[in-house]
N, C-alpha and C positions, 0 to 999 in steps of 0.2 A: 513578649506579647505576640499573640497570633495575628496574622494578617486577615482582614475580612475578605470574603470571597467576592463581594461586590465593591466596586470603586465609584460607580456612577459616571465615570468618564466616557462611557460608551452610550450614554443616553441621547447623545446628539447624532447617533448613527455612524460614529467613527470608532476606530480601534487603533491601538498603537502597535507598530512593528518594533522588533528589536532594534534599538538604536534611537527610539523616540519618535520617529516620523509617524504622523497620524494619517490614516486613509479611511475612505468609506468602507463600511462593513461588507458592501456588495462589490468591492473591487475584485478584479481578476486574481490578484495575489492572494487575497483572503479566501476566495472561492477555491483556489488551488490547494492551499495548505489546509483548508477546512475539509476538503475531500480526502486528503491524506489522513486527517484525524478520523474521519468516518471509516476509512479503510482500516485503520488501526483498531477501531472499535469492533468492526466486523471480525477481525482476527481474534479479538477478545471474546466475542460470542462463541467462536469455534472452540476456544480454550475452555469456556465455561461448561461445555458439554462433555469435557473430558477427552484427553488425548493420551496416546501411548507416550512413555517417557522420551523417546527420540523425537516424536512429533512435537511434544511440549517444548523441548529444547529449541527446535527450529522456530516454533511460533514465538517464543520469547525473544529470540534473536531478531526476528522480523519486526516485532513491536518496538524493540530498542532502536533498530535502524530507522523505523518510521518516525520516531521522535526526532532523530537527527535530521531526517529529510524535512520534517515540518519546521524545525528551527532554521534550517538552511533557507527554505522558501520564505520564511517570515522575516528574514534579515537581508535587506538590500546589501549588495556587495560594496556599496559606497559608505557603509557605516564605519564609525571610528573604532577600529579593532583594538586601539589602545585602551579603551574603556572596558571592553569585555570581549572575550573570544567565543565565537559560535562554531560548533562543529559543522563541518560540511560533508556532504556525500562525496565519497571518493571512488576511484576506479577499483580499489580493493573491495569496497562494498558490492560492486557489480560482480566482481570475480567470485565473491562469497555466494552470491545468488546462483551463478552459473555452476559452481561446484555442487551446490545443493540440488540443482536440477539434474545434473548428471548422476549424482548419487541415488536420488529417489527414482528417477526414470528407469534406472537399471533393475529395479525391483519389480517393475510393472510389466504386464503383458503388452505387446505392441498394439497401438491403436489401428483399427482397420476402418473405422467409421467415426463420424462426429458423434459425441455422446451428449445426452441430456444432463444438465446440472441436477444434482440431488444426492441421494445416498443417505448416509448417517446425518444426524443434526450437525456434527462437526464438519463433515465433508460438504454438506449443503452450504454451511456458513462460509467455508473457504471458497466455494464456487461464487457465492455472492461477493466475497471480498475481491475476487478476481475481476468481476464486472465493475466494482467501485474503483479498483486500481486502473482499469482502462479509462474510466471517466477522469480520474486524477491525471493520467497521462495526457489526455486530450487538453485538459486545462493547462498543464505545464507547457505543452507545445504552443498553445495560444499565448501564454505568458511570455515564453521565450521570444516569440515574434514581436511582442510589445516591449519587453525588457530583456534584451539579449545578455545582460550581465548575469542572469541566473545561470547561464552556461548550459551545456548539453547533458551533464551528468544526471541531474534529476530526471530528465526524460529517459535516458538510457536505463537508469535504475528502475523506474516505474515499468518500462517495457519488459525488462527481464523479470521483475517481480511478478507481473501478471502471468508470465509463462510458468514461473515457479508455483504460483498459487494454483494453477491448473493441475500441475503434476502433484502438488501437495494434497489437493482434494482427492485426486485419484488414489494416492498412496494411503490416505486415511481410510477411504472406503474399501480399498483392497485389503488392508490389514483387518478390517472388520468383517471380511467375507461378503461384502455387498457387491453384487453384480452390476456392471455398468449397463445402462439402457441406451442403445444406439438410436440416433435420429433416423427416422424412416420417412424419406421424402414421399409425398403423394405421387402415386402413379408408378413408383419404382417397386418392382417385385424383388423379393429376397432370393 
């Protein structure tokens, strides 16, 4: 028998964390992993516009890792791990991001200016994902201040992921032959 998508348990403004604890839907923890979910959706939008196979592989890896991060943030470290095991973000996940940054950055012309977000629909969606990632990082920093048991790895992961998303957007646009548009501060001549 299929499960129904609605449970009615959230009609009182609460939701359940992994482990059973109920919290308000506007709690900082929910805001944090909800923003990670929004980030994952933005990467999905980039994918929907079509990516080269190597870019598609990277996007899939990122979306898979973001599900792990969301589960990590949705599970207090105090939960009974005997009942169920939740994957957590690891240092290896951060190293994977760093490796991807190095790999893709090596294919790009060096930056000499700040650039305006945009380009192809996929590239623009990845720039948007980067800004959502920074918001998720800010939420994670605040959550860590209130609930130190989340640890530093979610913050490190999000910090590195935002860097990767910037490089990824540039790589997608570069592969499509789209020229980057530099930011031109007022009053500064070229």
